[in-house]
C-alpha positions as CSV (number, residue, x, y, z in Angstrom):
1,X,10.9,-4.3,-13.1
2,X,8.3,-1.6,-13.0
3,X,5.2,-2.8,-11.0
4,X,2.1,-1.7,-9.2
5,X,1.2,-3.6,-6.1
6,X,-2.6,-3.8,-5.7
7,X,-5.0,-4.6,-2.8
8,X,-7.6,-3.3,-0.6
9,X,-6.6,-0.9,2.2
10,X,-5.0,-3.4,4.9
11,X,-4.3,-5.9,2.3
12,X,-0.6,-5.8,3.1
13,X,0.8,-3.7,0.5
14,X,3.4,-2.0,2.6
15,X,4.5,-5.3,4.1
16,X,5.0,-7.2,0.7
17,X,6.5,-4.1,-1.0
18,X,9.2,-3.7,1.7
19,X,10.1,-7.4,1.3
20,X,10.2,-7.3,-2.4
21,X,12.5,-4.3,-2.0
22,X,14.9,-6.2,0.2
23,X,15.0,-9.3,-2.3
24,X,15.1,-7.2,-5.6
25,X,16.7,-4.1,-4.8
26,X,13.9,-2.0,-6.3
27,X,12.5,1.2,-5.1
28,X,9.1,1.5,-3.5
29,X,7.0,4.7,-3.6
30,X,4.0,4.4,-1.3
31,X,1.8,7.0,-1.5
32,X,-0.3,6.5,1.7
33,X,3.1,6.7,3.7
34,X,4.2,10.0,1.8
35,X,0.9,11.6,2.6
36,X,0.8,10.4,6.1
37,X,4.4,11.8,6.7
38,X,3.2,15.2,5.3
39,X,0.4,15.4,7.5
40,X,2.4,14.5,10.7
41,X,4.8,17.4,9.5
42,X,1.8,19.6,9.0
43,X,3.3,20.7,5.8
44,X,1.3,22.6,3.1
45,X,0.6,19.3,1.5
46,X,-0.2,17.7,4.7
47,X,-2.9,20.4,5.4
48,X,-4.5,19.8,1.9
49,X,-4.7,16.1,2.3
50,X,-5.5,15.7,6.0
51,X,-9.3,15.9,5.8
52,X,-9.3,13.2,3.0
53,X,-6.8,10.8,4.7
54,X,-8.8,11.0,8.1
55,X,-12.2,10.2,6.2
56,X,-10.6,7.3,4.3
57,X,-11.5,9.1,1.1
58,X,-9.2,9.5,-2.1
59,X,-7.0,12.6,-2.3
60,X,-7.7,14.4,-5.6
61,X,-5.8,13.4,-8.7
62,X,-4.1,16.6,-9.3
63,X,-2.4,16.4,-5.9
64,X,-1.5,12.8,-6.2
65,X,0.1,13.0,-9.6
66,X,2.0,15.9,-8.8
67,X,3.6,14.2,-5.8
68,X,4.0,11.0,-7.8
69,X,6.0,12.8,-10.5
70,X,8.4,14.4,-7.9
71,X,9.2,11.0,-6.3
72,X,9.6,9.4,-9.7
73,X,12.1,11.9,-10.6
74,X,14.5,11.1,-7.8
75,X,14.8,7.4,-8.7
76,X,18.0,6.4,-10.3
77,X,17.6,5.8,-14.1
78,X,17.2,2.1,-14.8
79,X,16.2,1.3,-11.1
80,X,13.1,-1.0,-10.6
81,X,10.1,0.6,-9.0
82,X,7.0,-0.7,-7.2
83,X,4.0,1.7,-6.9
84,X,1.9,1.3,-3.7
85,X,-1.4,3.2,-3.5
86,X,-1.3,4.5,-7.2
87,X,-3.1,4.3,-9.4
88,X,-6.6,4.4,-7.5
89,X,-8.9,5.3,-10.2
90,X,-9.2,4.9,-14.1
91,X,-8.1,8.5,-14.7
92,X,-4.9,8.0,-12.5
93,X,-4.1,4.8,-14.7
94,X,-4.6,6.7,-17.9
95,X,-2.4,9.5,-16.6
96,X,0.5,7.0,-15.4
97,X,0.8,5.4,-18.8
98,X,2.4,8.7,-20.0
99,X,5.0,8.7,-17.3
100,X,5.6,5.1,-16.4
101,X,6.2,1.8,-18.4
102,X,4.2,-0.8,-16.5
103,X,5.5,-4.4,-16.5
104,X,3.4,-6.2,-14.2
105,X,0.6,-6.1,-11.4
106,X,1.2,-7.7,-7.9
107,X,-2.5,-8.3,-6.8
108,X,-3.1,-9.1,-3.2
109,X,-6.4,-11.0,-2.9
110,X,-7.4,-10.7,0.8
111,X,-11.2,-11.0,2.2
112,X,-12.9,-8.0,3.5
113,X,-13.4,-9.8,7.0
114,X,-9.5,-10.3,7.3
115,X,-8.8,-6.6,6.6
116,X,-11.5,-5.4,9.0
117,X,-9.9,-7.7,11.6
118,X,-6.4,-6.6,11.0
119,X,-6.9,-3.0,10.7
120,X,-9.3,-2.7,13.7
121,X,-6.6,-4.2,15.9
122,X,-3.7,-2.5,14.4
123,X,-1.6,-0.1,16.4
124,X,1.5,2.0,15.5
125,X,4.4,3.4,17.4
126,X,4.3,7.2,17.6
127,X,8.1,7.4,17.6
128,X,9.4,4.9,15.1
129,X,6.2,3.9,13.1
130,X,6.5,0.0,14.0
131,X,3.3,-1.8,13.5
132,X,1.8,-3.9,16.1
133,X,-1.5,-5.9,16.2
134,X,-3.3,-6.4,19.5
135,X,-4.7,-9.7,18.4
136,X,-1.7,-11.6,17.0
137,X,1.3,-9.3,17.1
138,X,1.3,-7.9,20.7
139,X,3.8,-5.6,22.1
140,X,5.5,-7.1,25.3
141,X,3.8,-4.2,27.3
142,X,0.4,-3.0,26.5
143,X,0.5,0.1,24.7
144,X,4.4,0.5,24.6
145,X,6.7,0.0,21.5
146,X,9.1,-3.0,22.1
147,X,11.8,-1.2,20.1
148,X,11.9,2.4,21.4
149,X,9.4,2.6,24.5
150,X,7.0,4.9,22.5
151,X,3.5,5.1,23.0
152,X,1.2,3.1,20.4
153,X,-1.9,4.5,18.8
154,X,-4.6,3.6,16.6
155,X,-4.8,5.5,13.2
156,X,-8.0,7.5,12.8
157,X,-8.7,5.7,9.7
158,X,-8.4,2.4,11.4
159,X,-11.9,2.4,12.9
160,X,-14.3,0.0,11.7
161,X,-16.9,2.6,10.0
162,X,-13.8,4.3,8.3
163,X,-12.3,0.8,7.1
164,X,-15.7,-0.2,5.6
165,X,-16.0,3.1,3.7
166,X,-12.2,2.6,2.5
167,X,-13.3,-1.1,1.1
168,X,-16.3,0.5,-0.6
169,X,-14.1,3.1,-2.4
170,X,-11.7,0.4,-3.4
171,X,-14.4,-1.9,-4.8
172,X,-16.1,1.0,-6.5
173,X,-13.1,3.0,-8.0
174,X,-10.0,0.9,-7.9
175,X,-11.2,-2.8,-8.7
176,X,-12.4,-1.9,-12.1
177,X,-8.9,-1.0,-12.9
178,X,-7.8,-4.8,-13.1
179,X,-10.2,-5.2,-15.9
180,X,-8.5,-2.3,-17.6
181,X,-4.9,-3.7,-17.3
182,X,-6.2,-7.2,-18.4
183,X,-7.5,-5.7,-21.6
184,X,-4.0,-4.2,-22.0
185,X,-2.5,-7.7,-21.4
186,X,-0.5,-6.6,-18.3
187,X,0.5,-9.8,-16.6
188,X,-1.3,-9.9,-13.0
189,X,0.4,-12.1,-10.2
190,X,-2.2,-12.9,-7.7
191,X,-1.4,-13.8,-4.2
192,X,-4.4,-15.1,-1.9
193,X,-4.6,-14.8,1.9
194,X,-7.0,-17.1,3.7
195,X,-6.2,-16.3,7.4
196,X,-5.6,-13.3,9.4
197,X,-2.2,-14.5,10.6
198,X,-1.0,-15.8,7.4
199,X,2.8,-15.0,7.3
200,X,4.0,-12.9,4.5
201,X,7.1,-15.0,3.6
202,X,5.4,-17.9,1.8
203,X,3.6,-15.4,-0.4
204,X,6.5,-13.5,-1.2
205,X,8.3,-16.5,-2.3
206,X,5.5,-17.1,-4.6
207,X,5.7,-13.8,-6.2
208,X,9.3,-14.0,-6.7
209,X,9.0,-17.3,-8.6
210,X,6.3,-15.8,-10.6
211,X,8.3,-12.7,-11.5
212,X,11.2,-15.0,-12.4
213,X,8.8,-16.9,-15.0
214,X,8.2,-13.4,-16.3
215,X,12.0,-12.7,-16.4
216,X,11.4,-9.6,-14.1
217,X,13.5,-11.0,-11.1
């Protein structure tokens, strides 16, 4: 299976990709995680993308495509792949066609108000990157990771102003990709979230059932 998981920032792409990876044995290439790791390491790539990530803006296509090619080359031949965070523009989608044969789109349909609520209350461990939410997934001790005792922090791109800007960019530049893929008759599996604390397991089960219908799972 070669899939793209689509959804606005904060829709839960990482959460669902991780669970699908465990269920299906596929590889996941999460562009956002790759870039944040590079920023944390203060690598040359990290220095290039830092200003874009902190503003919630899109990293330029030439940088993203080069990084994607590098990670695709590391995946064993014949292994399934889920792309998370790429493509985000029509130009990226056209570039992807030359290097990636797409089977299905996994679309996470989450209202903006839920995303703003989730992201603005998200906290992450500085040591082990475990994710918490101060509204409905609190640590046992405020500001401290349950797993490793590390300090919890709020990402700079999780402020309300940056979140709103990221959502606008998604609507303006990424949502039209769905029309593009519909015109190409790529199957789209849509999973809808209706509450802030909706657990992922029922939606993952629905995704797997739909993938089985397409003979992709």
